[in-house]
N, C-alpha and C positions, 0 to 999 in steps of 0.2 A: 056283399059277397066276400070281400077281403077280411072283414071283421069275423065272419063265420069261419073262414079258413084258419085265421089266427087262433080262434077259440078252440077249434079241433086240434090244432098243433099243440096248444098248451095242455089240453087234457091228455093227449097221447104222451106228452113228455112226463106228466105227473104219473101216469100209469106205469111208464117205463121205469121211473125212479123207484116206485113202490116195489115193482118186480125185482129190480136190482138189489134192493135192501133185503127182500124176502129170500132171494136166491143166494145172497152172500152170507146169510146167517141162518143157523138152525134153531135159534131161540129168539122169540119176539113176543112182546106183551101188548095188550090193548088197554088204553086208558080213556076215561072221559074227563074233559076239562071245562065243562060248562060252568060259567060264572067264576072261573079261576082267574085271578088278576094276571095281567101280562108279566108283571115283575116277578110274581111267584113262579109262573111257568118258565121264565127265563132262568130263574134260580135252579129249577129242576133240571133244565137242560145242562147247566154247568155241572151240577152234581153227577149226572149220568155220564157226562163226557169224561169225568175223572176215572170212572170204572169202565171206560171203553164201551159205552152204550149211547145211542142217539135217538132223539125224538123226531118223528116225521108227522106232519099234520096235513090233511087234505080232506076233500069232500068224501063222505061215506060211499057215495056211488062209485067214485073213482077208485077208492081203496078196494071196495068189494069186487069191482071189475078186474083189478090187477090180481087179486087173490084167486079169482075164478080162473083166470088165464094161467095162473101158476098151479092149477089143479088142487087148490085148497078150498074145499066147499064146507057147507054147514057152519059158517061163521057169522050168519046173519044176526045171531043173538048179541054179538059184540058191537053192532052198528046202530045202537039206539042213542040218539043225540050226537053231540060233537065227539069225534073219535080220533085218537092219535095212536101211532104205532111206535113202540120202543124196540129198536133192533139192538141185540146184545152180541158183542164180539168178544167179550171176556169169557174165558173158559170157566172161571169161577162165577157161576150165575147167581150165587147167594148174594154177592155184593150189590148188583143192581136191584135184586128183590128187596134187600134191606132199605135201599134208597127210596124205592117206590112206596113201600109200606110206611116208612117214617114220614114221607111227604104227605101221604094220605091222612095221617094222624094230625098233622099241622094244618091241613086245608080240608075242611069238611065237604066242600063242593067238589073235590077231586074224587074220581071214581076209578077203582081197579076192576076191569071187566073180565080179565083172564089172560090166556096166552097159549102159545104153542112151543113145546120143547121136543126137538128131534121128531117132528111130525105128530106128536101126541098133544091133544087138546087138554089144557088144564084150567081149573076154575080159579076164582078169586081166593077161595079158602086154601087151595093147594099152593098158590103163590105165596100167601101169608105164612104157610107152614115152612116153605123153603126159606123165607126170610129169618125164621127162628133157628135155622141150622147154623152150626159154626162154620167159619170160613175155611178155605182150602188149607191155609197154613195150620190152622188148629187140627184139621183132619190129618195132615201129615205128621204133626206132633203126636197125635193119638196113635197113628200107625206105627211110629217109631217106638212109642211106649208099649205097644202091643207085642213087640218082639220079645219082651221079657215075660210075657204071659205063657201059660202052658202051651204045648205043641198043638193042641186042638184049636186054640185061639190063633196060633201062628198061621196055620193053613188057611183059616178064614180071612186073615188079614193080608195074606200074601197077594191075592188078586187085587186087593185095594191098593197095596203098595205099588204094584206094577202099574196100575192105572194112574196113581198119583205121580209116579216116576215119569210116566209119559207126559203128564201135565207139566211137570217141572222142565222136562226137555223142551217142550213147546214154549214154555215161558222164557227159557234161556234164549231160544231162537228169536223170540219176539223182542227180547231186550237187546240182543245183538243187532237185529234189524233196525230197532229204534236208534241204537247208537250210531250205526252206519248212516242212517238217515240224518241224525243230528250232525254228524261229522260233515256230511255232504252239504247240509244247510250252512254250517259254519264256514266251509270253504267258499260257498257261493257268497256268503255275507262278506268274508274277507276280500274276495275278488271284487265285489261291489264297492266295498270301502276303498280298495286300492284304485279302482277306476274313478271313484268320486274324488279321491285325493289327487289323482293325476289331473283330472279335469279342473280341480280347484287350483292346482299348481300352474297349469296352463293359463287359467284365467288371471292368476297373479302376475305371471310373466307378461301377458298381454297388457295388463294394467300398468306394469312397470314400464313397458315399452311406450305405452301411450303417454305416461307421465314424463318419460325421457324426451319424447317427441315434443310434448307441450313445453317442457323446460327449454329444449333447444330452440323452439320457436320464440319463447320469451327472450332467451339470450340473443338470438338473432335480431329480434326487434330492438333490444337494448343497444346492441352494437350499431344498428342502423340509426337509432336515435342519437347515440353518442357521436357517430360520424357526421350526422346532419348538424348536431350542435357544434362540433368542431369546425365544420365548414362555415357555419354562421359566424362563429367567433373570428375565424380567419377573415371572412368578408368584412366583419365589423372592424377588425384591426386595420385592414387595408383601407377602409373608408376613413378611419381615424388618421392614418398616415397621410392619405391624400389631402384630408382637411388641414392637417398640420402644415403640409407643403404649401397649400394654397394660402394659409394664414402667413407662412414665412415669406412667400412671394409678396403678399399684400404689405406685410411689415417692411420688406426690403424696398418696395416701391414708395411707400410712405416716407421711409428714411431718405431715399434718394431725392424725393420731392422736397422734403424739409431741408436737405442739404443744399439743393439748388436755390431754394427760397432764401436761405441764409447767405449764399454766395451773392445772389442778386441784391440783397439788402446791403451787404458789405460794399459791393461795387457802387451801389447808388450813393452810399455815404462818402466813399472816397472821391468820387467825381467832383462834388462841390469844393472839396478842399483843394484839389488840384487847380480848379478854376480860380479859387481865391489866391493861391500862390502865384499863378500866372499873372493875375491882375496886379498883385503886389510887385512882381518883377517888372511888369510893364510900367507901373507908376514910378518904380525906382529908376528905371531907365530914363523915363521922361524927365524926372526930377534932375537927374545927373546931366542930361543933355541941356536942360534949361540952365543949369548952373554954369555949365561950360560956356554957353552962349553969353551969359551975363559977364563972365570973366573976360571974355574976348572984348 
């Protein structure tokens, strides 16, 4: 049920688009493109776009329905095989006619079916005849040159000049409209570029801030590491000083011990000498006493 509803909506949208093209232009041509390569058809689209004309392709039944709703009947002859509509928005209809005829000469499978100009149905032959006419610029030049012709020719050309003058005015309006549109697009483009530049600059600033934060973190880490290293060195120096003090104390103890041992050795050496001297004195006394007794 949903698929059917979607299909109906798509068909109605296509019919609406065809009707919009038909109502927005008073000149449109019908073409057949069976067996025409997609690349060639794309090339035709590009050439027609240059002369302000556009190709629209849809099923024949949908195009026919759209034209019937637009009160354009008796067009069934145009819907044999695959059919496309070319909407012409250029007031110089000779240009798109030339593009279509030249393309048909290069692509044998391409068919010109006819068209409608200002509500009048035209045939393939009439379209080809239009392609042989000079362009509007040439017609304007001819009108100017006709001013030098006799008065009888001038009257005949006057109406044509007025018509061409109106075309020129419309062309000027169109050029001005295109210029204003281009200027508006340029402004939008400049605004977009400025916004993009501002966004890029903001991104750069954020990137710079992130780099600065990252660098600050690195510096902070380096400072902490330096502080830790400094504390380790202080602790190491303190340990070395304590070790030196301990070694100094040990050396002092050993020196005291050595000194005491030397004193003890010296005292032990002097003691026997004193004893010997005492013995000598005792012997000397005894000897003296004995001698005195003998003398008595």
